[in-house]
C-alpha positions in Angstrom: 0.2 0.0 0.1 1.1 3.4 -1.0 2.3 5.8 1.7 -0.6 8.5 0.4 -3.1 5.8 0.5 -2.1 4.5 3.9 -2.2 8.1 5.2 -5.5 8.2 3.9 -6.2 5.3 4.9 -5.2 5.7 8.8 -6.8 9.7 9.0 -10.2 8.4 8.1 -10.4 6.0 10.6 -9.1 8.6 13.1 -12.1 11.0 11.8 -14.5 8.3 11.5 -13.4 7.7 15.5 -13.6 11.5 16.7 -16.9 12.1 14.7 -18.6 8.8 16.3 -17.3 10.6 19.7 -18.8 14.0 19.2 -21.8 12.5 18.0 -24.4 13.0 20.5 -26.7 9.9 19.4 -24.0 7.5 20.0 -24.2 5.0 22.6 -20.2 4.8 23.8 -18.2 5.6 26.8 -14.3 6.8 26.6 -11.6 7.3 28.8 -10.5 10.8 26.9 -12.4 13.2 26.8 -14.3 11.6 29.7 -17.5 10.0 29.3 -20.1 10.6 32.3 -23.2 10.0 30.6 -24.3 6.3 31.0 -26.9 4.3 28.6 -29.4 2.0 28.6 -31.3 0.6 25.4 -33.7 -2.3 24.8 -32.5 -5.5 22.7 -35.1 -8.1 21.4 -36.3 -11.1 22.9 -36.2 -9.6 26.6 -32.7 -8.6 26.5 -31.2 -5.0 27.4 -27.6 -3.5 27.0 -25.8 -1.0 29.5 -23.3 1.1 28.8 -21.5 3.9 30.4 -18.3 4.8 32.7 -17.3 1.9 34.8 -18.0 2.3 38.7 -15.1 1.0 39.9 -12.4 2.1 37.3 -8.9 2.5 38.6 -8.3 5.6 36.8 -6.0 5.3 33.4 -6.0 1.4 34.0 -7.7 0.5 30.5 -10.9 -0.6 32.5 -12.8 3.4 32.8 -15.8 1.9 30.4 -17.5 -1.1 30.5 -20.7 -2.3 28.5 -22.9 -5.5 29.4 -26.2 -7.4 28.0 -28.6 -8.4 30.3 -31.2 -10.9 30.1 -35.0 -10.7 30.6 -34.0 -11.9 34.3 -31.6 -9.1 34.8 -28.8 -11.2 34.8 -25.5 -10.2 32.7 -24.5 -12.6 30.3 -22.0 -10.4 28.5 -19.6 -7.9 29.4 -16.6 -5.9 27.9 -14.3 -3.2 29.6 -11.5 -1.5 28.5 -10.7 2.4 28.0 -13.8 3.3 25.9 -16.6 1.0 24.4 -19.3 1.3 21.3 -22.0 0.0 21.1 -22.1 -0.8 16.8 -25.1 0.1 16.3 -24.6 -0.2 12.2 -23.9 -3.8 12.7 -26.3 -4.8 15.1 -28.7 -7.2 13.7 -26.5 -9.0 11.3 -26.7 -12.8 11.4 -22.6 -13.6 10.8 -23.6 -17.3 11.6 -26.3 -17.5 9.3 -28.5 -19.2 12.2 -31.2 -16.6 10.6 -31.2 -14.3 13.9 -28.6 -10.9 14.2 -26.2 -10.5 16.9 -25.1 -8.0 18.9 -21.7 -6.0 18.0 -19.7 -3.7 20.6 -16.3 -2.0 20.0 -13.9 -2.1 22.7 -10.6 0.1 22.8 -7.7 -2.1 24.6 -5.5 0.1 22.7 -4.9 2.6 25.1 -6.9 4.8 24.4 -5.5 5.1 20.7 -9.1 6.1 18.5 -8.5 4.4 15.5 -7.6 0.5 16.9 -10.5 -1.0 18.2 -11.8 -4.3 18.9 -15.0 -6.0 17.9 -17.1 -7.7 20.5 -19.5 -10.3 18.2 -22.2 -12.1 20.5 -25.0 -14.5 19.7 -27.9 -14.5 21.7 -29.5 -17.9 20.4 -30.1 -20.6 21.6 -28.4 -18.6 24.3 -26.1 -15.9 24.9 -22.3 -16.6 23.8 -19.7 -14.9 22.3 -18.9 -15.3 18.7 -15.6 -13.5 18.0 -13.3 -11.0 19.0 -12.1 -9.4 16.0 -9.9 -6.2 15.2 -6.2 -6.4 16.1 -4.9 -5.2 13.4 -5.3 -2.3 11.7 -8.7 -2.0 10.2 -12.2 -4.3 9.9 -14.9 -4.4 7.5 -18.1 -6.4 7.3 -19.5 -6.7 4.1 -22.6 -8.7 3.4 -22.7 -11.0 0.4 -25.3 -11.4 -1.8 -26.4 -14.4 -0.6 -26.9 -13.3 3.3 -23.5 -14.4 4.2 -21.5 -11.9 6.1 -17.6 -11.9 5.2 -15.5 -10.4 7.9 -12.3 -8.5 6.3 -9.4 -7.7 8.5 -6.2 -5.6 8.0 -3.1 -7.1 8.9 0.8 -6.1 9.2 3.7 -7.2 7.9 7.1 -6.9 8.9 7.7 -3.0 10.5 11.4 -3.3 10.4 12.1 -2.0 6.6 9.9 1.0 6.0 8.6 4.1 8.0 5.1 3.7 9.7 3.1 4.8 6.7 4.7 2.5 4.8 4.6 -0.9 6.9 3.3 -3.7 4.5 -0.1 -4.9 4.8 -2.8 -7.1 3.2 -6.4 -8.4 4.0 -7.6 -11.2 5.7 -11.4 -12.6 5.3 -13.5 -14.7 7.5 -16.6 -16.2 8.3 -18.3 -17.9 10.8 -18.9 -21.3 10.5 -19.8 -24.3 12.8 -19.9 -21.1 15.5 -16.3 -20.4 14.7 -14.4 -17.6 13.0 -12.9 -19.5 10.1 -10.5 -18.0 7.6 -11.5 -18.1 4.1 -8.8 -16.0 2.5 -8.0 -18.1 0.0 -11.7 -18.0 -1.6 -11.1 -14.6 -2.2 -7.4 -14.9 -4.4 -9.1 -14.3 -7.5 -10.3 -10.9 -6.5 -7.5 -9.7 -4.1 -4.9 -10.1 -7.1 -7.4 -8.4 -10.1 -7.6 -4.9 -11.0 -10.1 -2.9 -8.9 -8.6 -4.5 -5.8 -7.5 -1.3 -3.8 -3.8 -3.2 -3.0 -3.4 -4.7 -6.6 -3.8 -1.2 -8.0 -1.2 0.2 -6.0 1.5 -3.1 -6.3 1.4 -3.2 -10.3 2.6 0.2 -11.1 5.4 0.3 -8.2 6.6 -3.4 -9.1 8.2 -3.0 -12.3 11.5 -5.0 -13.2 13.0 -1.2 -13.4 12.2 -0.7 -9.8 12.8 -3.8 -8.6 16.5 -3.6 -10.2 17.1 -0.7 -7.4 15.4 -2.5 -5.0 18.5 -4.7 -5.1 20.6 -2.0 -5.4 19.7 -0.5 -1.7 21.8 -1.7 1.2 19.9 0.3 4.2 16.1 0.1 4.7 13.3 1.9 7.6 13.9 5.0 8.7 17.7 5.3 8.2 17.3 3.8 4.8 17.2 4.9 1.2 13.7 6.7 1.1 13.7 6.5 -2.9 13.1 2.3 -2.6 10.8 2.7 0.3 7.6 2.4 -1.7 8.9 -0.5 -3.2 9.7 -2.4 -0.4 6.1 -1.7 0.8 4.8 -3.3 -2.1 7.0 -6.1 -2.5 6.3 -7.1 1.1 2.2 -6.5 0.9 2.1 -8.6 -2.2 4.4 -11.4 -0.7 2.2 -11.1 2.4 -1.2 -11.7 0.3 0.0 -14.3 -1.0 0.7 -15.9 2.1 -2.5 -15.1 3.5 -4.4 -17.0 -0.2 -2.0 -20.4 0.7 0.1 -19.1 -2.7 3.4 -19.6 -0.5 5.4 -20.7 -3.7 4.7 -17.4 -5.1 5.2 -15.5 -1.8 9.0 -17.2 -1.5 9.5 -15.7 -5.1 8.4 -12.3 -3.9 10.7 -12.8 -1.4 13.3 -13.8 -3.3 13.7 -10.7 -5.4 14.7 -8.9 -2.2 18.9 -8.1 -1.8 20.9 -11.3 -1.5 23.0 -9.7 1.3 20.2 -9.3 3.8 17.6 -11.8 2.4 17.9 -14.3 5.2 17.7 -11.9 7.6 14.7 -10.1 6.2 12.9 -13.4 6.0 13.3 -14.2 9.2 11.7 -11.0 10.2 9.0 -11.4 7.9 8.4 -15.1 9.3 8.4 -13.3 13.0 5.6 -10.7 12.3 3.3 -13.3 11.0 3.9 -16.0 12.9 0.2 -15.5 15.2 -1.8 -15.6 12.1 0.0 -18.0 9.3 2.0 -20.4 11.7 1.8 -22.7 8.6 3.1 -20.8 6.3 6.2 -20.1 9.0 6.6 -24.0 9.6 7.1 -24.2 5.9 9.7 -21.5 5.1 11.2 -23.0 7.9 11.3 -26.6 6.1 12.5 -24.4 2.9 15.5 -23.3 4.5 16.8 -26.3 6.1 
């Protein structure tokens, strides 16, 4: 992703969060500026939510705000606590698990008060209340309802950060569906879409990763904050494409991308690449380790 695109992307997220905070109709609580109002809202089937400042907050400890779902008997069946909590009315009611009934969605700030990094908590109330999944530890999340009514959860995840400044860190898209009550990675299903014209990332990589630019990259020796700024966009595009190939289970193609890296630091880069994605692609890390033997 280009620096300009990523900067605009992050700016848009942050503006959206700030605007949400300024929206008087938003059911939300924030540590800063400190929210003093509490909210209640009836849902369906006798369920109700309560959201606002936590009574026993430690002050700056990440427990400033809390939200709970109560059943018809007044018993808490779900609770989330963080620096901030938002009742996501836009996505509440979407049927994520395909049972014909809508879910409840909160956003919980677990990142020290940053306004653009929130975890989505998705809770099913049927046949009995239970949390379906949490998602959002990456850069962004989007919920897309398909024509058949199924919901695809898109999460933007990052790659290695050592070779670029913050605005150009490599990123790629990961897709999930809820299957049998669990969040399942289905990114390979969207391989053609992600590697076709019209995909924002694909349209960003293609003009950058020319033979001339690859040759320029291979002549560079320093990267990141102390590196050559002329190759930073190339580095970001190459590693982003490699990351997207990994997420689509195109391991050979990902390796081909990584092998375009300057030979002198290629092995170190592969180690850092593997380290950056080991939590969400351990299969590729194991595959890469086997290839390196």
